[in-house]
C-alpha positions in Angstrom: 39.7 -129.3 -137.8 38.0 -132.7 -137.9 40.2 -133.8 -140.8 43.3 -132.6 -139.0 42.4 -134.6 -135.9 41.6 -137.6 -138.0 45.0 -137.3 -139.8 46.8 -137.0 -136.4 45.1 -140.2 -135.2 45.9 -142.0 -138.4 49.6 -141.0 -138.4 50.1 -142.4 -134.8 48.0 -145.5 -135.8 50.6 -146.0 -138.5 53.5 -145.6 -136.0 51.7 -148.0 -133.6 51.3 -150.6 -136.3 55.0 -150.3 -137.3 55.8 -150.6 -133.6 53.7 -153.8 -133.5 55.4 -155.3 -136.5 58.9 -154.8 -135.0 57.7 -156.1 -131.6 56.3 -159.3 -133.1 59.2 -160.0 -135.4 61.8 -159.4 -132.7 60.2 -162.1 -130.5 61.0 -164.5 -133.3 64.6 -163.1 -133.6 65.3 -163.7 -129.9 63.6 -167.1 -129.8 66.6 -168.9 -131.3 69.0 -167.1 -129.0 67.0 -168.3 -126.0 66.9 -172.0 -127.1 70.5 -172.0 -128.4 72.1 -173.5 -125.3 69.4 -176.3 -125.4 69.9 -177.0 -129.1 73.7 -177.0 -128.7 73.4 -179.7 -126.0 70.6 -181.7 -127.6 72.0 -181.8 -131.2 75.8 -181.5 -130.3 76.1 -178.2 -132.1 79.4 -176.3 -131.6 79.5 -172.6 -130.7 80.9 -171.6 -134.1 78.2 -173.6 -135.9 75.5 -172.0 -133.6 76.9 -168.7 -134.7 75.9 -169.5 -138.3 72.4 -170.7 -137.2 71.9 -167.5 -135.1 72.7 -165.4 -138.2 70.8 -167.7 -140.6 67.9 -165.3 -141.1 70.4 -162.5 -141.9 72.0 -164.5 -144.8 68.7 -164.2 -146.6 67.6 -160.9 -145.1 70.6 -158.9 -146.3 70.5 -159.6 -150.0 66.7 -159.2 -150.0 67.2 -155.6 -148.8 68.3 -154.7 -152.3 65.0 -156.0 -153.7 62.5 -155.0 -151.0 63.3 -151.3 -151.0 62.3 -150.8 -154.6 59.3 -153.2 -154.2 58.0 -151.1 -151.3 58.6 -147.9 -153.3 56.5 -149.4 -156.1 53.7 -151.1 -154.3 53.4 -149.4 -150.9 53.6 -150.6 -147.3 50.2 -152.1 -146.8 50.3 -155.0 -149.2 54.0 -155.7 -148.9 54.1 -155.8 -145.1 50.9 -157.8 -144.9 52.3 -160.5 -147.2 55.6 -160.5 -145.5 54.1 -160.9 -142.0 52.3 -163.9 -143.1 55.4 -165.4 -144.6 57.7 -164.9 -141.6 55.0 -166.3 -139.3 54.6 -169.5 -141.3 58.4 -170.0 -141.6 58.6 -169.8 -137.8 55.8 -172.3 -137.2 57.4 -174.7 -139.7 60.8 -174.7 -138.0 60.2 -177.3 -135.2 58.2 -179.4 -137.7 61.1 -180.1 -140.1 64.4 -178.9 -138.4 66.6 -181.6 -136.8 70.1 -180.7 -138.0 72.3 -177.6 -138.0 71.7 -177.2 -141.8 67.9 -177.5 -141.5 67.8 -175.0 -138.6 69.9 -172.6 -140.7 67.6 -173.0 -143.8 64.4 -172.4 -141.9 65.8 -169.3 -140.3 66.8 -168.1 -143.7 63.2 -168.4 -144.8 62.2 -166.3 -141.9 64.7 -163.7 -143.0 63.2 -163.6 -146.5 59.8 -163.1 -144.9 60.6 -160.1 -142.9 63.1 -158.4 -145.2 60.6 -155.7 -146.1 59.8 -154.5 -142.6 62.4 -151.6 -142.3 61.8 -150.2 -145.8 58.0 -150.5 -145.3 58.3 -148.7 -142.0 60.5 -145.9 -143.4 58.1 -145.4 -146.3 55.1 -145.1 -144.0 56.8 -142.7 -141.5 58.1 -140.6 -144.4 54.6 -140.1 -145.8 52.7 -139.6 -142.6 55.2 -137.5 -140.5 56.9 -134.1 -141.1 60.7 -134.0 -140.6 60.4 -132.3 -137.2 58.3 -135.2 -135.9 60.2 -138.0 -137.7 62.9 -138.8 -135.2 60.3 -139.1 -132.4 58.1 -141.4 -134.5 61.0 -143.6 -135.5 62.4 -143.6 -132.0 59.0 -144.8 -130.8 58.4 -147.4 -133.5 61.9 -148.9 -133.2 61.3 -149.5 -129.5 59.2 -152.4 -130.8 62.5 -154.3 -131.5 63.5 -153.8 -127.9 60.1 -154.5 -126.3 59.8 -157.6 -128.4 63.2 -158.9 -127.4 62.6 -158.0 -123.7 59.3 -159.7 -123.6 60.5 -162.5 -125.9 63.4 -163.5 -123.7 61.1 -164.0 -120.7 58.2 -165.6 -122.5 60.4 -167.9 -124.6 62.4 -168.9 -121.4 59.2 -169.9 -119.7 57.9 -171.8 -122.7 61.2 -173.5 -123.1 61.3 -174.5 -119.4 57.7 -175.7 -119.3 56.9 -177.0 -122.8 60.1 -177.6 -124.6 62.0 -175.8 -127.4 59.5 -176.7 -130.1 56.6 -174.9 -128.3 58.6 -171.6 -128.4 58.4 -171.5 -132.1 54.8 -172.7 -132.3 53.4 -170.0 -129.9 55.5 -167.1 -131.1 54.8 -167.9 -134.8 51.1 -168.1 -134.1 51.1 -164.7 -132.4 52.9 -163.2 -135.4 50.3 -164.7 -137.8 47.6 -163.0 -135.8 49.5 -159.7 -136.1 49.5 -160.1 -139.9 45.7 -160.0 -139.8 45.8 -156.9 -137.6 48.1 -155.1 -140.1 45.9 -156.0 -143.1 42.7 -154.8 -141.3 43.9 -151.7 -139.6 46.5 -150.0 -141.7 44.8 -146.8 -142.7 45.9 -146.4 -146.3 45.1 -149.6 -148.2 46.0 -148.3 -151.6 48.4 -150.5 -153.7 51.1 -148.1 -154.8 52.2 -144.8 -153.2 50.6 -141.5 -153.0 52.9 -138.6 -154.0 52.7 -136.8 -150.7 51.1 -136.8 -147.3 52.9 -135.0 -144.5 56.4 -135.7 -145.5 57.0 -132.1 -146.5 58.7 -133.2 -149.8 57.6 -132.6 -153.4 56.8 -135.6 -155.6 59.7 -136.7 -157.8 60.5 -139.6 -160.0 62.0 -142.7 -158.2 65.8 -142.9 -158.1 67.2 -146.3 -158.9 69.2 -148.3 -156.3 72.3 -148.2 -158.5 72.0 -144.4 -158.8 71.9 -144.0 -155.1 75.3 -145.8 -154.8 76.9 -142.8 -156.6 76.4 -140.7 -153.5 78.9 -140.6 -150.6 76.2 -140.2 -148.1 74.6 -143.6 -149.1 77.9 -145.3 -148.3 78.2 -143.4 -145.0 74.7 -144.5 -144.0 75.5 -148.1 -144.8 78.8 -148.1 -143.0 77.4 -146.3 -140.0 74.6 -148.7 -139.6 77.1 -151.6 -139.9 78.8 -150.3 -136.8 75.5 -149.9 -134.9 73.8 -153.2 -135.9 77.0 -155.3 -135.3 77.0 -154.4 -131.6 73.2 -154.8 -131.4 73.2 -158.3 -132.8 76.0 -159.4 -130.4 73.4 -158.7 -127.8 70.5 -160.3 -129.7 72.4 -163.4 -130.7 74.6 -164.1 -127.7 73.4 -162.3 -124.6 71.4 -165.3 -123.2 74.3 -167.6 -123.9 76.7 -165.1 -122.3 74.7 -165.1 -119.1 74.4 -168.9 -119.1 78.0 -169.8 -120.2 80.1 -167.0 -118.8 78.0 -165.8 -115.8 76.5 -169.2 -114.7 72.8 -168.3 -114.7 70.0 -170.7 -115.0 67.4 -170.6 -117.9 64.6 -168.8 -116.0 66.9 -166.2 -114.4 68.5 -165.7 -117.8 65.1 -165.0 -119.4 64.5 -162.2 -116.9 68.0 -160.7 -116.7 68.6 -160.8 -120.5 65.6 -158.6 -120.9 67.0 -155.7 -118.9 69.3 -154.2 -121.6 66.4 -154.2 -124.0 64.1 -152.4 -121.6 66.9 -149.8 -121.1 67.2 -149.6 -124.9 63.5 -148.9 -125.1 64.0 -145.8 -122.8 67.0 -144.8 -124.9 65.2 -145.1 -128.2 62.2 -143.0 -127.0 64.4 -140.4 -125.3 66.9 -140.2 -128.2 64.1 -139.9 -130.8 62.5 -137.0 -128.8 66.0 -135.4 -128.3 66.7 -135.4 -132.0 63.5 -133.5 -132.9 63.9 -131.2 -129.9 67.3 -130.0 -131.0 65.9 -129.2 -134.4 63.0 -127.3 -132.9 65.5 -125.4 -130.8 67.2 -124.1 -133.9 70.0 -126.6 -134.7 70.2 -127.8 -138.3 69.1 -131.3 -139.2 72.8 -132.1 -139.8 74.1 -131.0 -136.5 71.2 -132.4 -134.5 71.1 -135.9 -136.1 74.9 -136.3 -136.1 75.4 -135.1 -132.5 72.9 -137.6 -131.2 74.3 -140.5 -133.2 78.0 -139.8 -132.4 77.4 -139.3 -128.7 75.3 -142.4 -128.3 77.7 -144.7 -130.2 80.8 -143.4 -128.4 79.1 -143.7 -125.0 78.0 -147.3 -125.8 81.6 -148.1 -126.8 83.0 -147.0 -123.4 80.3 -149.0 -121.5 80.8 -152.2 -123.4 84.6 -152.1 -122.9 84.1 -151.5 -119.2 81.6 -154.5 -119.1 84.2 -156.8 -120.8 86.6 -156.4 -117.8 84.1 -156.4 -115.0 84.3 -159.5 -112.7 81.0 -158.8 -110.9 78.0 -160.1 -112.7 75.6 -157.4 -111.4 77.9 -154.7 -112.5 78.5 -156.3 -115.9 74.7 -156.5 -116.5 74.3 -152.9 -115.4 77.0 -151.7 -117.8 75.6 -153.8 -120.7 72.1 -152.4 -120.0 73.4 -148.8 -120.1 75.3 -149.7 -123.2 72.2 -150.8 -125.0 70.4 -147.6 -123.8 73.2 -145.5 -125.3 73.3 -147.5 -128.5 69.5 -147.1 -129.0 69.6 -143.3 -128.3 70.9 -143.1 -131.9 68.0 -144.9 -133.5 65.6 -142.1 -134.3 68.3 -139.8 -135.7 70.1 -142.5 -137.6 66.9 -143.8 -139.2 65.8 -140.2 -140.0 68.9 -139.4 -142.0 68.0 -141.4 -145.2 64.5 -140.1 -145.0 65.8 -136.6 -144.9 68.1 -137.2 -147.8 66.0 -139.3 -150.2 63.2 -138.0 -152.5 59.8 -139.2 -151.2 59.4 -141.8 -153.9 62.8 -143.4 -153.1 62.9 -143.4 -149.3 62.5 -147.2 -149.0 65.3 -147.8 -151.5 67.8 -145.6 -149.6 66.7 -147.1 -146.2 67.3 -150.5 -147.7 70.8 -149.6 -148.6 71.4 -148.4 -145.1 69.9 -151.5 -143.7 71.8 -153.7 -146.1 75.1 -152.4 -144.8 73.8 -152.6 -141.2 72.7 -156.2 -141.5 76.0 -157.3 -143.0 77.3 -156.3 -139.6 74.3 -158.1 -138.0 75.1 -161.2 -140.1 78.8 -161.2 -139.1 78.3 -160.4 -135.4 77.0 -163.9 -134.2 79.5 -165.7 -136.4 82.5 -163.6 -135.3 81.4 -163.9 -131.7 81.0 -167.7 -132.0 84.6 -168.0 -133.4 86.0 -165.8 -130.7 84.2 -167.8 -128.0 85.4 -171.1 -129.5 89.0 -169.9 -129.7 89.2 -168.1 -126.3 86.5 -169.7 -124.2 85.4 -166.2 -123.2 83.2 -163.4 -124.4 85.7 -160.6 -123.5 87.2 -160.4 -127.0 83.7 -160.4 -128.6 82.7 -157.4 -126.4 85.9 -155.5 -127.3 85.3 -156.1 -130.9 81.8 -154.8 -130.7 83.2 -151.6 -129.1 85.7 -151.1 -131.9 83.0 -151.6 -134.6 80.7 -149.0 -132.9 83.5 -146.5 -133.0 83.8 -147.1 -136.8 80.1 -146.6 -137.1 80.2 -143.2 -135.3 83.0 -142.1 -137.6 81.0 -143.1 -140.7 77.9 -141.2 -139.7 79.8 -138.1 -138.8 82.4 -137.8 -141.5 81.1 -139.8 -144.5 77.4 -138.8 -144.5 77.2 -135.4 -146.0 75.0 -132.3 -145.1 71.4 -133.1 -144.6 68.8 -130.9 -146.4 66.6 -128.5 -144.3 62.8 -129.1 -144.6 60.8 -126.1 -143.4 57.4 -126.6 -144.9 54.6 -127.6 -142.7 
């Protein structure tokens, strides 16, 4: 009984640390979006060029996904995440020290992208080994709220730092906070073994690792990557351009933008927790993993599509913000179920590799979203086309998850 209680505490300690990692790194992601209007004015950077800067971390992050998944599968989450957290923190602190041109801003953000490229594979590996499949969507839904909480807090904190201390202080303070988190991860992650144990609570037998290239032979791997492309494209339109949308299209000031831009991400937090619980609840009520996961994902993505299209044509600012907030909530309802799919499908020793493939496809969408939005804004002077594009890509993502991803295996062992 004592060991069972200790295991329960440790598994939620793992989920909490994963939540913390995503919270801290997301504050860095949103920092550039908050300071973007200031940098565009100070350094005479065009909207299309700023699109490349905003996606700079993704240019390095995306190819590194193909490397970090197998690395995590080989060495485990504790060491890889600890080193990565230190690297992404130092790259952030260094940015205002050396960056004065568009190229240097891009390169420093790329270094940040390399630093945190292991975060999603490491989280998936941890959740797979500590949580049974009937708890997995809830655990992932909770831990992924860190991305939303980090952005929600980050938009406000970074706006106040920008207004009071200048843009350089934004990166100094946020980078230092992340460096402190790296120490927390190293000290408090419960399993400090280098390498992976064969099995904890995943409910899966130990098997040999499957190579990344071998995974590409499966239709479901492509479905996961394409589905995540649709989801993360829309998400990074919000992350990269929402503060600028509120300033440039809706005429808000910096401080008001810092508060209002956080609202969709708070709504997304509610959606992520609720969607994660719903995915596991449907399985406990007797639905198969396939039906439960795909129903939640398809419903969330199609609802988000409808809401973002409505927001694109809404003249009232308050209504547009409301619709975009609900859109983010619906989009993030999908998180727990979508992120559970590769863990359901992959053998325990190759979870991080399959999650890396899913995240690779998703972050190609994340890479393109700020750039495409920047070009649309430069060509039309409006964000309407960019929001409509996000809706279309989400519909493509829903199709991929439902029709390309195959049947998920049932895991019944306790």
